[in-house]
N, C-alpha and C positions, 0 to 999 in steps of 0.2 A: 501483613505489615510491609513485607519486602516484594510481594508479587507485582511485577511491573512489566507491561508491554510498552517499552519506550520507543522513541523515534530518534532518527539520526540527527546529529548536529547539522549536517548539510541540508537535510529536509527542513528543520526548523528555520535555518538561515534563509531559506527561499522566501520567507515572508517577513523577514527582519528588516531593519533600517538599511537604506542603500548607502554607498560610499559617499564621501563628501563631495565629489564631483558629479554625482548623480543629482536628481531633482532635490532642491533644498527644503521644500515644505516637509513638515512633520507628517509621518504616515497617517492615513485616515483611520478612523475607528475601525472600519472594515479590516484593515491590514492587521491591527492588533487583535481584534476578536477572532480572526481567522486562526490565531495562534491558540485560542481557547476552544475547548471541546464544545460541540453542540449537545444539548441535553438528550438523554435517552427518550426515545419517542416512537410513536407509530403514526400511521396516517390511514385514511380510508382506502379501501382497495380500488384499484383502477379498473374500469370495465374492460380495458384491453389487456393491461399488464398483470392483473390479478392482485394478489395480496402484497402489501408493502413490507410487512415485517416489523421487527423492533430493532431500532438502530441507534448508534451514536457515531460521532466522527471527530476527528482531531485535525491538526495542521498538516499531517502527513500519513494518516491512517484512518480507517473506519472499522467498526465492529458491529456485529449483529448478535442477537440473543434469542431469536425465534426458533432456531433449530440447533439447540446447543449454543456454544460460543464459537464465533468465527471472527478472526482478526485478519484485516486486509491492509497490507502496507501499500502506500501509493507508489505507482511505477508508470510514469506517464509515457514511457517508451515501450513498455511491454504489453503484449496482447491481453494479459490478465494480471491482476494483483498476486504478488506472493501472498500465500494464504497459510494460516495455521489455525486449525479448528480443534475443539475439544468437545466431546460428548461423554459425560460421566456414565460409566458402565457399572461399576461395582465398588463396594466398600467392604473390606474383609479384616477380620482380626484373628490372628493365629491360624490362618488359612481357611477360616470359615466366613462365608458371606453374611453380611447383615442385610436385612431387607430394607431397600431404598423406598419402594413405593412409588406412586405417581408423584412427579415433581410439580409443585405449585409455584408459579412465577409471579413476581411483582417487581415494580420499580418506581424509583423517584427520578429526578433529572439527572442525578450522577451516581445512582447505586442500582444494580440488578440483582435480585435474590431469587434463587430457586430453592425451595424447601422440600427435602426429602424426609422420610421418617427418622433417619438417624444422622442426617448430615445437612448443612446448609452450604450451598455453592454461591459465592458472593463475588460480584465484579464492581469495582469502584472506578468511576471515570475521573481521570486527572488530566491536568494540562498536558503532561508528557506521555500519557498512555492509559492503558486499562489495567488495573491491578486485580489479580485472581486470588481467591481465598477459599479454603474448604474449613468449616467450622463444625466441630462436635461439641454439643452442649452438654452432654452426659457421658460419664465414664462407661465404656463398653462392659458387659458382664463377662466377656471372654478375655483370655490373656493371650498375649503374643504380639507379634509385629502387626502394626496397622497399615493397611495398604489401600490407597485410593487409586483406581484405575479408570483411565479415559481413552476412548477411541479417538485417534488422530485423524483429521481431514487436512491434507496439505498437498500442494503442488510442488514442494520442495523435497530435497533428499537429506537424509540423515543416517548415519551409521548405527546399526543396532548395538545396544549397550546393556551389559548386565548391571544389576543394581550397584551403584557407587555414588558417592558424593561428588557432584560435579554436574556441568551442564551438557545438554544436548545441543549440537550445532546442526541446524537446518540450513542447507546451502542452496544457492541459486547459480547454476552453471559453474559450480566449483568455488563460488565466493560465499563466505559466511553471510547469511541474511537474517535469520531469526534464531536466537539462543533461548532455550528453555531449560530451567533447572536451577541448580545450586539452591535447592529448596532448604527451607528452614521451618521448624515446628516450634511454637512457643505456647505457654499456657497463661492462665489468668494473672499469675503474680510475676510474670516476665521472664521465667526460666525458659531456655531454648535449646535446641539440639539440631545438628545438621540432619538433613533427610536424604536418603539415597534415591537416586532417579534411575529408572530403567526404560528400555525402549526395544520392542520386538519387531519393529517395521510397521506395525499397525496401532499399537497401544503404548502410552506412557503410564508407567505406574510410580507413585510416590510411597516410599517405604519409611514409616516411622518406627524407630527401635521400641521393643516391647517394654523395656524398663522405663522409658519416658512415658509411654502410654499409661503404665500402671501408677506412676508417681505424680503425673501432672495434676495440677488444680484446674478443673474445668470451668469455662470452655476451653478446648484445645484448637489451636488454629494451625493449619498447614499452609505455607506461604512460598511457593516457588517464584523465583525471579525469572522473568522472561524479558528479553530485550531484543531490539531490532538493530542489526548493523548497517552501515553504509553499503549500498550496492548500486550498481549501474542503473540509471533511470529512475532514481527514487524521488526526484523532485517533482512537486506538483506544479501544474501550469494553469494560470487564470486565462480563461478563454473569452469570457465576456463579463461586462459589469454594467449595472444600471443604478440610477440614484434618483430619488424623489424627495423633496422636501415638503413640508406642511405650509400651506398658505393661510391657515388659521391665524389671525392676528394674535401675537403674542407667543406663538408656538415656535420653538427652535428644533423640533424633531424632524428627523429625516430617516429614510430607509434606503438601504443599498443592498444589492443582490449580486452574487458572483456565480458564474459557472467555472468549476474547478475540474481540471482534467485529472482523474485519479488513476486511469490506466489508458492505454491506447484505444480501448473500446468502451470506456465508462466515464461519463461526465456527470457531475452532481451539481445541484443548486443549493446554495446556502444564502440566507437573507438576514440582515442585522438592522436593528434601529440604531441610530446614532444622532449626532447633532448636525446642524447645517454647516457648522465650522469644522466638522470632522471629528468631533469628540467621541469618546468611548461610548459604545452602546451595548445592546443585549440581543441575543439570539431571537429571531422572530419566526423563521419558517426555514425548513430544510427539506430536501428531496434527494436523499443520499442512497437509497436502495440500489442493489446490483440488479434488480429486476428490469430497470430501464435507465435510460440516459436522458439528460436535459440538453437540448441543442441551442435554444435562443431564449433570451429573456428581455422584458420590457416592464415598466412600472409606471403608475400614475396615482392619483388621489381622487377621491370623491368626498367633497368637503362636507355636504349635508349629512352624510352618514358617518362622518369621521373615520373613514376607512381608507387604507391603501389597496391597490389591486395590482397583482403581478399577472403578467401573461407569459407563458413559457411553452416551449415545444418539447414533447416527450418522444423518444424514440425506443421502441420495443424490439430488441434484437431478436427475441424468439419468434416473432412473426414478421419482422422487417416492416413494421407499421409505424407511422408518425401520426401524432394527434397534438392539437393545442389544448392546453389546460389553463385555467385561471384560478388564482388564489386570492380570496378576499380577506384582509387582515384589519383588525382594529388599529387605529393610529395610537390610541391609548393601550398599547399592547401589554397583555399579562401572559406570563408563561403558561397559564392553564388554558388559554384560548389561542389554539394555533391556526385559527381561521377556518374557512370552508373552501373546499376544492370544487370547481365546476368544470364540466367535461365537454369539450367541443367534439364534433364528429371526427371519426377516423379519416385520415388524409388531410386534415387542416394543417398547415405548415406555417412556420415563421410568424407567430402572432405579434401584433403591435397593439397597444391599448391607449385609448384617449379617455381622459376622466372629465369631471366637472368641478367648477369652483363653487357652485351654489345649487347643485342638483344632486339626485340620487342615483344616476346611471352612468356607467362608462360605455365606451364603444370598442368592441373587440373586432379586429381586423386581421384576417389571415388568407393565405393563399391556398389553392387546391384545385387541381384540374386546370381548366382554361379560364378561371374567374378568381375574383377575390371575394371571400365571404364576410358579411358584416352581421354581428349580433350585439344588442345591447346587453349589458350585465347590470341587472337591478341589484344594487348594493344595499337596498333596504331589506328586501326579502331573500336576497342573496340567490338569484336565479338567472339563467340565461334565457333570452327571448328568442323568438324565430329568426330566421336567417333570410337575408336578401343578398343579391350577388351584383357585382359589377363585372360585366363579362368582357371578353377579349383575352388575347394571349399575354397575360400579365406576368412579369417576371421579377418585379420589384414594387414595394408599397410602403407607405408610411401614413401616420395620422398625427394630427395636432394634439399637443399634450393635454389640454384641458379647455372645454368650452364654458361659457357662463350664460346665466339668464335663459333667454330663448334662442341664443345663437347656435350655430351649427358646427359640427366638427368638419375639418377639411381632411379628406383622404386623397393622398397623392399616388397615382399608379403609373408605373412605367411599362411600356408595352414592348413586345419582342421586335416590332418594326422601328423601335427607337423613340417614339413619341412619348410625351409625358402629359398626363391630364390631372386636373383638380377636381374633386367632387365635394359638394357640400352635402353633409348627411345631418339631417335634422332628427329630433327624437320625440316619439310620443311615449306614452307609459310602458308600451311593450314592444314596439317595432320600429327600427330606424326608417326614416323616409328619405329616399334619394331626392334631393331638391333640385340641384342644378350642377352642370359640369362644364369645363371649358379647358382647352389646351393652353399649356405654357409656352414660353419662348424657348424651352429646352430643345436643343437639337437632337437628331438621331444619335443614338449610342450614349445618351446622357446617363451618367452612372450614379447609383445610390441616391436617389432623390429623397430629401428630407423636408418637412414642412412644420411650421408652428405659427400660431396666431390666434386671433379670436375676434368675434363681432365683425366679421367680414373683412378683417385686415390680416393678411397672411404674407409670409415670405417663404419661398422654396430655395433650396440649394441643391447643387448637383455637381458632378465633375464632367468635363468634356475634353476634346482634343481640338486644338487649332493647328491644322496642318500647314496653313499659311504662315503662321507665326512659330511654328514648331514648338508649341507649348502644350502642357497639360494645365487645366485650369479648375479652380473651385469657382463656381458661378452662383450668383444670387439674384433672385427677382421678387420684388414686392408686387402683390397683386391684391385688388379689392373685389368684393363681390357684393352687389346690391340687388336683391330680387333675382332676376335672371341675367343680370348684366355682369360680365367679367370686365374689369378694367386692369390691364397688364402694365406694370411699370417696366422701366428700362432694365435689361439684363446687365448686371455688374460683375466685374472680376474681382473676387476676394483675394485670391492667391494664385500664382502660376509658377511652374517649373519647366525645365526643358523636357523634351520627349524622352530623354535618356533617363530620367529620374522617375520615381513613383510618386503618386499623389492619391490620397484616399479621403473622401468626405466623411466627416464626423456627424455630429448632431447639431440641432438648432433649437434654441429656446427663446420664448417671447417674453418680454417685460410687459405685463399687462397694466402695470401702475403708470409708466409714461405713455403707453400705447404707441410707442415710436421706435422701440429698440428690440434688436435680436442679438443673441450671442451665438456665434457659429464656431465649430472646431473642425480641424483637419489635420492630417499627417502628411509629411513629405519624407522621402527616402532618396538619399544620394547614391548613384551608381558608382561614383568614383571614390568618395570618402567613406562610403558605407554609413553615413550619419542618418539617423532617424529622428525627426524633429515633430513635435506636436505643438499646435498653436491654437489660440482662441482670439477671436476678434469680436468687437462690438460694432454692429451696423445700425445706421440711423433710419429714419422713416422712408428714405428713397432707396435703401439697400446698399448704401455707400459705407465703407469701413471708416470709423472715426478713431479707433485705437485697437491695438492688439498686443497680445503678450505670448511669450514662449512658455509652454507648460513644461516640456522637458525636451532634451537633446541627448542622444547616446550614440555611440559608435559600436555598441554591441551587435553581434550578427543575428540574434534572436530577437524577433519583434515582439512588442507589447501589443495589447489591443488599442483600437482607435479610441480617442478620447470622447467622453460624453459631457453634456452640460445640461443644467436645469436652472431655472429661475427661482430665487429665494424671495417669495412674495409676501411673507408675514411681517410687513414693515411696522416696527415699533416707533413711537415717537422719538424723533432724534436720530433714527437710523437711515441708512441709504440702501437703494436696491443693490443686489449683488447676484452673481451667478455662482453656482457651485459646479466645479469641473473635476473630473476624475479620470484616472488613466492607471494603467499598470506599465511597468518598465522592467526589462531584464537587466540584472546586474551581474556582471562576471565574477566579481569578488565573492559573491554568495552563491553563484551559479543557480540563480533562481529568480523568481518574479516577486515583486512588491507592488501593493496597491497605494496610490497616492490620491490626495485630495488637495485642491487649491480653490480659494474663493477669488473670483474675478470681480473686483469692485469697481464701481464708478469712481472717477477721479474725486478724491476728497476735497480738493480746492475748487471744485465747481460750486460756486456760491454767489449770492447776491448780498451786498452789504451797502448801507446808506452812509453818506459822508456829507460834510459841509453843514451850512446853517440854512434855515428856511424862514420865510416871512409868513408862514401858515402853520396850522397844526394838522396837516395831512399826514396819514400813516401809510407807509409803503410796503409792499410785499410782493411775493411771487408764489406761483402755484406749486412748483417743485424745482429743485436745483437746476441750474442752466447747463443740462447736459448736451454736448454737441449731438446733432441729429435729432433733437426733440421737435416734433411737429407742433406740439400744443404747449410749448413753453409760454407762459403768460406772466405779465406783471399787473399789479393792481394798486389802486390808491383809494382810500376812503376819507371821510370827513371833507368831502367836495361839495359844491352846490348840486342840488338834486336836479334830475332831468335837464342836464346841461351837456356841454361838450368840453372835454379836456383834451389836451395835446401833450405829446411826449416828444422831447428833443433827444435825438440819438446821436452820439458822438463817439470817437475812438479815443478820446483823451480828456482828462479833466481840466477845468478851468476855475477861476476864482474872481469874477468880475462883478463888483458891486453895480447895482442898476438904480441907484437913487437919482442919478443924473437924467434918467428918462421918466421919472415919476413913480418908479416901482420902489418905494421907500422901504429899506430894510431887506430888500430881496437881492440875491446874488445869483449870476449866471454861473453854473457849476459844470457845464459841458459845452464843448465846441461842436455845435450840431453839423452833421452832414445830411440829415434828413429829419422830417418832422411827421409824426403820425398822430391820428385822431382817434378818440374813443368816447362813446357816450357814457354819462353817468345815469344810474338808475334813481328810483325815488328815494333810495337811502343814501344817495350821494356817494356811490361806489362806482369806479370806473375799472374796467377789465380790458387788457389788451393782449392779444395773442401775437407772439413774435416767433415764427418758425426759425430754428437754428439749423442752418444747412449742413448736410452731409455730403452733398455732391455739388460743387467741391466742399470739402469738410471746412466749416469755420470753427477754428479753435483760437480764442483770443479774448480780448477784454472790450466791453461796451460801457459807455457812460450814459446815463438816462436821467432826464429831469422832467417832471410833470409841470404843466402851465395851464392856468384856466382863468376865465373872466370873473371878475368880482368887482363891480363897479364902486362898491362902497370901501374897498380895501386901501386904495391909494389914488393918486392923480390920474395914473394911466388906466386904472381899472383891471390890471392883470396881477395875478399872484402866481408864485411858483413853489415847488416843494424842495426838500433836500435832494441831493443827488443819489443816484443808485449805481454803484459799480457792479457790473454783471461779469463774472468770470466764466466764460463759456469753455468747458473742458470735455 
């Protein structure tokens, strides 16, 4: 009842809400669930790393149960975790050992039990630690003190102690780190007694007085209290973060993954479901064993199989080996289904993953040797296909997030000589096919290239140096691929800082609903004010920025990770496109890291509304809201003469001029036109007119439109017009 391995207040604070002057959005679900324990679990063995074991983890600790009980406190600055382990060795009454027999282990998500012949050893996972209990269901036949003895496994120091009521202090470099003891025994009707604790340097023993053993109503429980103190380097650091929403219409589920540094030599992966707005979610996948570390993560979805896919890099310290791994998870995640792990070859590093919006395969891209390896991930049968390679001395790579239909993924590769190439990778059922490639306009030394897009429409971003202008820049280039033809757009500057400051490229995400927009993220750091700032911008169809927002800005000296962004594509009726942005930031007040989510929304006042009166019954509409930078923005009119021609007057201001005087009885001119466009009507009397909304230079403002068409029977002039349409381009 009182056994508890707790965590420090400072460690818990590392993932709590930031100060008021820090980023204002509420923490993401990931930030809150990181303060909750992961379920007790195991995983399949790794062909390189061996057995995974049985593990659980909390916000500043983790614990294993496969070799006795081991509790590890997070210590990001220490070479290994502070550790306190327990292996039950004996149970005695009156100095005589009772047979324990072979322990039989079982567990649920929050409770691990090892049953011996005369004793149950129970561990309960709580939000603030792991509680240890020893339970005797039957009264011993012998009389005398009852003693439970366990062999200790620790890298800490504690003074030997004769049996006494009180705690054992295990210290790290002279500082209290873990306290074990102050034990209590209680029976089935709630009576209790203090329990003496002893330590001989190798074993801890818990001594229950003989009188209580004889008088207790069974079961009898021994419940030592164990706690963790604040110690140097106890705060966990978030090293990487990924986020993927679901593009299934009506779904608002997303998944996020973190790499958490639990010691200087150990990095763990935890993933959670959540909502696309950052709402609280549930544990989905964890990779927290001490047998290996996780170095990088990426995620995507494969819609036709209703599955998410994680790609991550494992490092095996025992053999100094690296290998890429893939985890395939059901989007409708249930705790009983932890997904399937797939194993890429040894030496495969820094994997990236591209999914599909209406197919069953993903594309795994990883480095290794002098090439980049590509493997499709069949998410229906959950298997890796054969490998093809893009050769060359390649030191950086990325892949578009999700392909659709028969379109190809785009893989971007950066070479040691500084050039950057784009490769279209088509997919058959089992093997990716390298379709075509071409060089981008990125200069030598282009840094961290990223790419996203679909159906032959892509945008790449990177960083470069302009020595002439003395600037570091985030650059963007739209490019199209049709067959074997690459069409390169103009290279644009998204952001720039002086050479004295830092600039890091983040990620890029494509809005496949407008087919015209990308969101890009980046981070700047000032060498003078020591301010670190992360931003997100929306680019239009020519790669020009039409709006941007600050994600966070901090003057703390410890950096957070660079921000990520993904598109929320499951548009419900009445909703607008948006991008999910995430980042971590260090907060001095809590001396730790916090994870944040923000939704980057299109301007809510980008809309088209009708106004004025009409001398017709025409119905007006548009294809999607008038977002600046939309290449395919269109307006339409119906209930017009079939197979005819309609005209649109375009102006920058409204008017209200009756046209009776020229023979258009009852008609009103509602815009002062600066140009007139034409559009044919189809057999149903519907006209459709595309009006690209410029992003270079960006047009953000208001247009006033009015349709006009020939109808000889309508009035003396034989012309009819519609109501006006006020188009607010934002």
